[in-house]
C-alpha positions as CSV (number, residue, x, y, z in Angstrom):
1,X,86.2,-68.2,209.6
2,X,85.0,-72.0,208.7
3,X,83.3,-72.4,205.7
4,X,79.8,-72.8,205.2
5,X,78.5,-76.4,205.3
6,X,77.1,-78.3,202.1
7,X,75.3,-81.3,201.5
8,X,73.4,-83.1,199.1
9,X,69.6,-82.9,199.7
10,X,66.6,-84.7,198.1
11,X,63.0,-83.9,198.2
12,X,60.8,-86.6,197.2
13,X,57.2,-87.4,197.2
14,X,54.4,-89.0,195.6
15,X,51.7,-86.6,194.2
16,X,48.3,-88.2,194.1
17,X,45.3,-86.5,192.3
18,X,41.9,-87.4,191.0
19,X,40.8,-86.5,187.6
20,X,37.6,-84.6,186.5
21,X,36.0,-85.7,183.1
22,X,38.2,-83.4,180.9
23,X,41.6,-84.8,182.3
24,X,40.3,-88.4,182.8
25,X,39.1,-88.4,178.9
26,X,42.6,-87.1,177.7
27,X,44.8,-89.5,179.8
28,X,42.5,-92.5,178.8
29,X,42.7,-91.3,175.2
30,X,46.5,-91.4,175.3
31,X,46.3,-95.1,176.6
32,X,44.1,-95.8,173.2
33,X,46.7,-93.7,171.2
34,X,44.1,-91.0,170.8
35,X,44.6,-87.3,171.6
36,X,41.9,-85.3,172.8
37,X,41.6,-81.4,173.4
38,X,38.7,-79.3,174.5
39,X,37.1,-76.6,172.2
40,X,36.2,-73.1,173.5
41,X,33.4,-71.1,172.7
42,X,35.3,-69.0,170.3
43,X,36.5,-72.0,168.5
44,X,40.0,-72.2,169.9
45,X,41.2,-75.9,170.5
46,X,43.2,-76.3,173.7
47,X,45.7,-79.4,174.1
48,X,46.2,-80.5,176.6
49,X,42.9,-79.9,177.6
50,X,41.8,-77.8,180.7
51,X,38.4,-77.6,182.3
52,X,37.9,-73.7,182.1
53,X,38.5,-71.3,179.4
54,X,41.8,-69.5,180.6
55,X,40.6,-66.2,178.8
56,X,37.1,-66.2,180.0
57,X,36.9,-68.8,182.9
58,X,34.1,-70.5,181.4
59,X,33.6,-74.1,181.9
60,X,34.4,-76.0,178.8
61,X,33.4,-79.7,178.1
62,X,33.5,-80.3,174.2
63,X,36.0,-82.7,173.5
64,X,37.7,-83.0,170.1
65,X,40.2,-85.3,168.6
66,X,43.5,-83.9,167.0
67,X,46.2,-85.2,164.9
68,X,49.4,-87.0,166.3
69,X,51.5,-84.9,164.1
70,X,52.5,-81.5,164.9
71,X,54.7,-78.6,164.6
72,X,57.6,-77.4,166.9
73,X,56.8,-73.8,168.1
74,X,59.7,-73.4,170.5
75,X,62.5,-75.8,172.0
76,X,65.7,-76.3,174.3
77,X,68.4,-78.6,173.9
78,X,69.2,-81.0,176.9
79,X,72.8,-82.4,176.4
80,X,72.8,-84.4,180.0
81,X,69.4,-86.0,180.8
82,X,68.8,-86.6,184.2
83,X,67.4,-89.7,185.8
84,X,63.9,-90.7,184.9
85,X,63.8,-88.2,182.1
86,X,62.1,-89.4,178.9
87,X,65.2,-90.4,177.1
88,X,68.7,-91.5,178.2
89,X,70.3,-89.7,175.5
90,X,70.6,-86.1,174.8
91,X,67.3,-84.7,173.3
92,X,65.2,-81.4,172.9
93,X,62.6,-80.4,175.3
94,X,60.0,-79.0,172.6
95,X,56.6,-77.2,172.6
96,X,54.6,-78.9,169.8
97,X,51.3,-77.6,168.4
98,X,49.4,-80.7,167.2
99,X,47.5,-80.4,163.8
100,X,44.1,-79.2,164.8
101,X,45.1,-77.6,168.1
102,X,45.6,-73.9,169.0
103,X,47.9,-74.4,171.9
104,X,51.3,-76.2,172.2
105,X,52.2,-79.0,174.6
106,X,55.7,-79.8,176.1
107,X,57.1,-83.1,175.7
108,X,60.6,-84.7,174.6
109,X,61.8,-84.8,171.1
110,X,64.3,-87.4,169.9
111,X,66.8,-85.9,167.6
112,X,70.3,-86.7,166.8
113,X,71.7,-83.3,167.6
114,X,70.8,-79.9,168.3
115,X,71.3,-78.7,164.8
116,X,68.8,-81.1,163.7
117,X,65.9,-79.2,165.7
118,X,64.4,-75.8,164.7
119,X,61.3,-74.0,165.1
120,X,58.6,-74.9,162.5
121,X,60.1,-78.5,162.3
122,X,57.3,-81.3,161.7
123,X,57.2,-84.1,164.3
124,X,54.7,-86.9,165.3
125,X,54.2,-88.8,168.4
126,X,55.9,-92.1,169.1
127,X,53.8,-94.1,171.3
128,X,55.1,-96.0,174.3
129,X,54.8,-99.7,173.9
130,X,52.9,-100.1,177.2
131,X,50.4,-97.5,177.8
132,X,48.4,-96.9,181.3
133,X,46.6,-93.6,180.9
134,X,49.4,-91.3,181.6
135,X,51.6,-88.5,179.7
136,X,54.5,-91.0,179.4
137,X,52.1,-92.9,177.1
138,X,53.7,-90.5,174.6
139,X,57.2,-91.6,174.7
140,X,58.4,-88.7,172.8
141,X,58.0,-86.9,169.6
142,X,60.2,-87.7,166.5
143,X,60.8,-86.1,163.2
144,X,58.0,-86.4,160.7
145,X,60.0,-84.9,157.6
146,X,57.5,-84.8,154.6
147,X,54.5,-86.1,156.6
148,X,51.2,-84.6,155.8
149,X,49.4,-81.8,157.9
150,X,46.7,-83.4,159.9
151,X,43.1,-82.3,159.2
152,X,40.9,-80.1,161.3
153,X,39.7,-81.5,164.9
154,X,36.6,-83.9,165.0
155,X,34.3,-84.0,167.6
156,X,34.7,-86.9,170.1
157,X,31.5,-88.2,171.0
158,X,32.6,-91.5,172.3
159,X,33.4,-93.1,175.7
160,X,36.4,-95.2,176.7
161,X,36.1,-98.3,178.8
162,X,37.6,-98.4,182.2
163,X,38.7,-94.7,182.3
164,X,41.4,-93.5,184.3
165,X,40.2,-91.7,187.4
166,X,43.3,-90.6,189.0
167,X,47.0,-90.6,188.8
168,X,49.9,-90.8,191.1
169,X,52.9,-88.9,189.9
170,X,56.3,-89.1,191.6
171,X,57.9,-85.9,192.2
172,X,61.8,-85.5,193.0
173,X,64.4,-82.9,193.5
174,X,68.0,-83.4,193.8
175,X,70.2,-80.6,194.9
176,X,73.1,-79.4,196.9
177,X,72.1,-77.1,199.8
178,X,74.4,-74.7,201.6
179,X,72.6,-73.1,204.7
180,X,75.2,-70.2,204.7
181,X,77.6,-69.2,207.5
182,X,75.0,-68.3,210.0
183,X,73.2,-71.6,210.1
184,X,76.4,-73.4,209.3
185,X,77.4,-72.1,213.0
186,X,74.0,-73.1,214.3
187,X,74.1,-76.6,213.0
188,X,77.6,-77.2,214.4
189,X,76.4,-76.0,217.8
190,X,73.6,-78.4,217.7
191,X,76.1,-81.3,216.9
192,X,77.4,-80.2,220.5
193,X,73.8,-80.3,222.0
194,X,73.7,-76.7,222.3
195,X,71.3,-74.1,220.5
196,X,73.0,-70.9,219.4
197,X,71.2,-68.0,217.6
198,X,72.3,-64.6,216.9
199,X,71.1,-61.1,218.2
200,X,70.4,-58.1,216.0
201,X,72.6,-55.1,217.1
202,X,69.7,-52.8,216.3
203,X,66.6,-54.0,217.8
204,X,68.2,-56.7,220.2
205,X,66.1,-59.5,219.0
206,X,67.6,-62.9,219.0
207,X,66.9,-65.1,216.1
208,X,66.8,-69.0,216.1
209,X,67.5,-70.5,213.8
210,X,70.0,-67.5,212.7
211,X,69.6,-65.9,209.3
212,X,72.7,-64.0,209.0
213,X,70.7,-60.7,209.2
214,X,67.6,-59.2,211.1
215,X,64.7,-59.4,209.0
216,X,63.2,-56.5,210.6
217,X,66.2,-54.2,210.6
218,X,68.1,-55.4,207.5
219,X,71.3,-55.4,209.5
220,X,73.8,-58.3,209.7
221,X,73.9,-60.2,212.8
222,X,77.1,-61.5,214.5
223,X,76.8,-61.9,218.0
224,X,76.2,-65.5,218.9
225,X,73.7,-66.0,222.0
226,X,73.2,-69.5,223.5
227,X,69.3,-70.0,224.2
228,X,67.2,-72.8,225.7
229,X,67.4,-75.6,225.9
230,X,64.1,-75.3,227.3
231,X,61.2,-73.6,225.6
232,X,57.5,-73.1,225.3
233,X,55.0,-74.5,222.8
234,X,53.3,-71.5,221.0
235,X,51.2,-73.3,218.6
236,X,50.9,-76.6,217.0
237,X,49.3,-79.0,214.7
238,X,48.1,-82.7,214.9
239,X,49.5,-85.0,212.1
240,X,47.3,-87.5,211.0
241,X,48.9,-88.6,207.6
242,X,51.7,-91.0,207.6
243,X,54.8,-89.9,205.5
244,X,56.5,-92.5,203.4
245,X,59.7,-93.6,204.9
246,X,59.2,-91.8,208.3
247,X,59.2,-94.1,211.3
248,X,56.7,-92.3,213.3
249,X,53.4,-93.4,214.3
250,X,50.5,-91.2,213.7
251,X,48.8,-89.2,215.1
252,X,51.7,-87.0,216.5
253,X,52.4,-83.5,217.1
254,X,54.6,-80.9,215.3
255,X,55.0,-77.6,217.2
256,X,56.3,-74.1,217.1
257,X,58.6,-73.8,220.2
258,X,60.0,-70.8,221.6
259,X,63.2,-71.6,223.2
260,X,63.9,-69.6,226.4
261,X,65.8,-66.6,225.2
262,X,64.8,-66.7,221.5
263,X,62.6,-64.2,219.7
264,X,61.8,-66.6,217.1
265,X,60.0,-70.0,217.2
266,X,61.4,-72.8,215.7
267,X,59.9,-76.3,214.7
268,X,59.9,-79.4,216.6
269,X,58.2,-82.8,217.0
270,X,56.4,-83.2,220.7
271,X,56.8,-86.6,222.2
272,X,56.5,-88.1,225.6
273,X,52.9,-87.1,226.1
274,X,49.9,-88.1,224.3
275,X,48.9,-86.2,221.2
276,X,45.8,-84.6,222.7
277,X,47.4,-83.4,225.8
278,X,49.8,-81.1,223.8
279,X,48.7,-77.5,224.5
280,X,49.8,-74.0,223.9
281,X,51.9,-73.0,226.8
282,X,53.3,-76.4,227.4
283,X,56.9,-76.2,228.7
284,X,59.2,-78.6,226.8
285,X,62.9,-79.6,226.6
286,X,65.0,-81.3,223.7
287,X,65.6,-85.0,223.6
288,X,68.6,-86.2,221.8
289,X,69.5,-89.5,220.6
290,X,72.7,-91.2,220.6
291,X,74.8,-89.7,217.8
292,X,72.0,-87.2,216.8
293,X,73.0,-83.9,215.2
294,X,69.7,-82.3,216.3
295,X,67.0,-83.0,218.9
296,X,64.9,-86.1,217.9
297,X,62.0,-84.4,219.7
298,X,60.8,-82.4,222.6
299,X,59.2,-83.6,225.7
300,X,57.3,-81.9,228.5
301,X,59.6,-80.6,231.3
302,X,57.0,-80.9,234.1
303,X,56.8,-77.3,234.8
304,X,53.7,-75.3,234.9
305,X,52.3,-74.0,231.6
306,X,53.9,-70.6,230.5
307,X,51.6,-67.6,230.8
308,X,50.2,-66.7,227.5
309,X,51.5,-63.0,227.8
310,X,54.9,-64.5,227.8
311,X,55.0,-65.7,224.3
312,X,52.0,-64.3,222.5
313,X,54.4,-62.0,220.3
314,X,55.9,-65.4,219.2
315,X,52.7,-67.1,217.6
């Protein structure tokens, strides 16, 4: 049996969010080297602040300023920092309860070695030289041996000029993906412009892409069945937001397609037809680009639309 495929995979996207009054004040405060939290009705001070009490769900808005020093409540050593992490040398991830706060915040702690870090350790904020209103305005925490404990939190009654109203946080995940033997066989067949599923020996359903086992019966699947290449659009969505680095003009249609002979619909882009003419029951076929290992998109075959009863169980 050929080995399962393996390949590096990167999932990356910019996460854009707007900020309410509490988060806006918190991040703007970091830009000004001020740490703000919120005080709950029972007197607890939450840092980082939230807009609703996690215990009572009550809206909370009273901003208070806490110290830039604190105590490590828990930590984990990071011996091999990854790209874009706060420090390019071994460091600790630490939960730090700032003086005046009742909750801890997670950030990097710059220490020479793991032996130098311990619960109860006193630390202080090391501010970034260039600050823009983001959590990275705290470059990291650093040891504060002998430093005085900060005082009680102070009510913050001021306002910041040019407050931060939104952030864009890049998200990236690098990992090695193995699809397993069943999907490896499926991908190998696609490279030869064939679509192959696997039949459940108990219920007889043909799964495309195959999963190695029937999700209904819980038994292994091994019998390979070639399906398609034509199929039927069972349902679809119109995409109006252009993805970064994706050379497809919007709007376009992404659909569930039940290939002939399959009992599970797969995903595919619909092309060769205006987006507003795509419909349930549309008969389509794959379009392969030169050297492509999978269909680039599906286009109409020109056949009459499939009857709803023929695909209603595959929606």
